[in-house]
N, C-alpha and C positions, 0 to 999 in steps of 0.2 A: 436789675441786677446792683447786687449789694457796693457800692464802688471801695468803702473803705478796705472791706475784706478782700476786694480786690487788688487792690494797693496794699496793703500789708502782704499780701502773697507775693504781690511783685519785688517786695522790697528784699521778702525773707532769700525767693530766688536770686536775688543780686547778691545777698550777703553770704549765701550758701557760695555762688562764684565765686566771690573773692575771695573764700577762706577755702577753695581749692584750687587757685592761681596760684594766691599767695604758699599755700604747704608747695606746690609742682614747682613754683620758684625758689625755695627753700631745698629743697631737693635735688634741681641743677649744680643749684650754687652750691651744695655740699660734696656733691660727683666730682663739680670741679676742683675746690678746694682739696678732694683724698684725688686728685690725679695729678696736682701738682706737688701734692707732699709727697708721690713713691715714684714718679714720675717728671721733675721739675723741666719743664721746655723753659721758657720766655716768662710766662708767667713765674714759675718757682722761680726765676732767677732774680723776684721783685718782692714775695710774701713769703717762700722757704725759708728759715733760720739755718735748717740743714742740709741746704742745696747743694753745695760739693759733696757730702758725705751719699747723696740721696741721689746724687744723680750718675756717680757712681759704680754703687752700686745698679742700678736698673739699664748702665751696659751694659753690664757684665754678666748683670743675668739671663738677661736678654739676648747676649749671645751664645749662653752655653744651654741654654734652656730648651731646645732641641732634643736634649740629654738625656733629659726629662719625663719617661713614659709610662704606660700600661696606671698601674695600679699607685697613687703618690701618698706619703705620710709626710703630709708639714707639719713640724716636731716644733712647738712655740708660734703655732699659726699666726697668732695676732689677729685681723683682718685680712689677713689673706690675701695680702697685695698684687703678690706676683702673678698667682694663679693661671689667670688666665693667659700666660708668656708658654704653658709649657703645653706639652701633646698626652698628659694624663689620657684618660678616661673614666679616669674615679681619684676624685681630691680630697684626702683625709684630713681635718685639721685636729689637733691634738695639743693641748694646754695644760697647765699645772692646775692642780682643783681649788682654788679661791674663789668665794663669793665674788670679789672684785670681777676675777675672769669669766665665770663664770655671766655676769650683765651687760663687760664689755667686750667680748670677744669670741671670736666668729667659727667656736671649736664647736668638731663634731663626737672629741670624744676627750674626756679631760681625768687626769692622774696621779699620783703622790708624786711625781719626781723621778722617781727610783726606778719600777719593772712598766715598760711600754704594754697595752693593755691588749694584746696583740699576738697570734700564734706563731710560728715559726713561717718565717720562707712564706709572711702574707703580704706584701710586697713587693713592687716594678724597683721601687726608685723612691729617695726619701728627700726630704728640704729643708735645709732648720739658718734662716737666716738672722744674723746676731743674735742667737740664740744660746751659741757655746758660753757666753763670759759668764754665761746665769747658771752654770752646771757645776755645781762645789765636788762632782767626781768624774772627771771628765773619761776614765776606763771605762764606768757601768753603764755611763752613757753612748759608747761606742759599742760597748760590746751589746748593747740593747739594739745598735740600732744594726750590727752586724746577723743580728737572732733574729728578728723581724722580718730584712730584706734574702730576695730571692740571695742563688749564684748568681756572682754577673751582674749583678741590680746595682744603679750610680745612685748616689749622695751627692749633693750638690750644698755645698756650706760656704756662708760669710761668717766672717768675724773680725772685730775691730783688733787692730793693734795699738791705733794712735786717737783715744777718745775717752774724755773726763768717767768719771766714775758717775754712774747712775741707776734707778730701779733702786737705792740701796734700799735694805742691807744686803742683793743680792746679786751685786755685781761682785767675781771672784777674780777675775783673771784676765790676761792678753798675752796674745801666743804671736810669736816672732811667726815666720816662714818657716824654720826650722822644727820650730815647736813643735808644729799644726802635721805637718810633713809626717814625723816623730810618731805622734798620736797615733793619725790614723796607722801606718806603717808598723805601727804596737798590733792595730787591733787585726791583721789581715789584709786590708786596703788597700790596693793599686790604684797611687794617683795618675790621673788620665791627663789634667792641666792644671796647673796655680796661677794664678796670676796677685798681683796688688794694682789695688783699686785708689785712684787720687796720690799720683809716687811723684808729687810735684810742688811749687808755690800754694799752694789751694788749700795743700795742709795747714796752709798757718793763718789763711785766712777762715778757713772752716772753724779752725778753734778759737779765735779769738770772736767769729760771729756765736760760738755755745757757753764761750762765756758770757755775752752780752746778754743771749736769751736766759742764761739760768740768772741772772743780775735782776733782768726786768720785765718777766714772765709774771701775770698776773692769771685772775680766774677769768680777766674779761676781755673773748679774743677779739675785741675791735679795738680795745686798747692795744692786744699785743701784736696785730697785723698793721697798726697806727705804729709805731717801733720798728717793727720788722721793714715797713717803708723808709722810713726814713734814718735810719741807723743800719743795719741787716742789709740791705740792698746796695747801699754803694760798697759797700766790703765785696760781697760780690758781683756788681762790675768788677771792681778793682783787681779782685783776684781772676780775674778770668780774663784779662785784656795780661796782666802778666804773664799768664800762664804762656800765653804767645812768644813771650823773649824772654822766657827761664829757663834755665834746664832743667832736668826730673833729675829724681833722686829719687836710686831705687831702694836705699837704706830708708827713707822715712814717709810714708803713706797712709791712708787712713785703714786699710781693709783689707784683708785675706781673703783670697777668692778661690774655692779649691774641687776641683770633679774627680771622684774617687769611684772606683769599683772594689766591690766586694769580691772576691777570692772566689774561681770554680773550685780550686783544690782545698784545702785550707776549712773552708765553712761552707762547703757541700753539703 
């Protein structure tokens, strides 16, 4: 037996096993981090700069998700973080057609930002999470949503009310609860339920962390995590503690959450 060849083969096998093991560990850690990013629990309290915003969104989307059924269109789908919450039998992601979106987003279709590339009445439900503030022509966007939605179909939208400018220069608007209701009703939608997310003292702490994040963020993920742990996690913890002893304020909140239905009469 050629022992040198045996040892080389053995070392190669061990090296391959280590490589597979490390890749599996990295994938697992990435999944845990992704979960904490959009569904922040105890871990998110320490590693998520947007803990309060994402916690509020996840709570309301989860509670309203049962209304999203059948064939669902996710406009501005990103990584489709909430897809598993809905009762859809087909889930279609749509994004603006840019090289960056094609390389980084989990979309099934891309479009020019004007006309949705689908036939009339081809979806049972639509979701648009943290997208509407990036729409320059809201009436056209909602008109397209009406067109591709079946009569009686549901739309679930989350829209920032208090938040900093982001994804510049494609950040065009903020909407009050009255503004978003008026726009939807103008297009023939019936408001089924409307909520305000994080309407309490935690708004202040979230904005403080958003400020710190923008001042300290780098291209080094490990450094960013370290800064979150030492600077932003204490703010998250303090915000959670004060939440229990301070009153709510329905006039100051992070996000609008709206569940609406396409009228069967006006847009049949």
